[in-house]
C-alpha positions, 0 to 999 in steps of 0.5 A: 390540916384544915385546908385538905377539904378546900384544896381537893377541887383546885386545879392550877396550871400556872406555876406562879399562881401555885407559888402565890397560893402556897405562900398565902396558905403558909402565911395564914398558917403562921399568922397569929390568931387574934383573941378577943379579950372581952365580950362585945355585949353583956348578957342581960338577965334582969327582966326590968332591964330587958323590958327597958331595952325592948321599949327603947327599941320600939320607940326608936324603930316603931312597932311593926303592925301585923 
């Protein structure tokens, strides 16, 4: 279980806190994992499109002087 490393250094003396912790771990274990159906951004490989994007960024943010 993935929680073994995080529970190694936990010391809880209050039974109510222990119960709340166990409930939270169980709820996280049973919660469905949301899967992203599509990537947030598309991979751009066309050099002309990359150049256009970079020029847009320079126009928007200005070129940093060194």
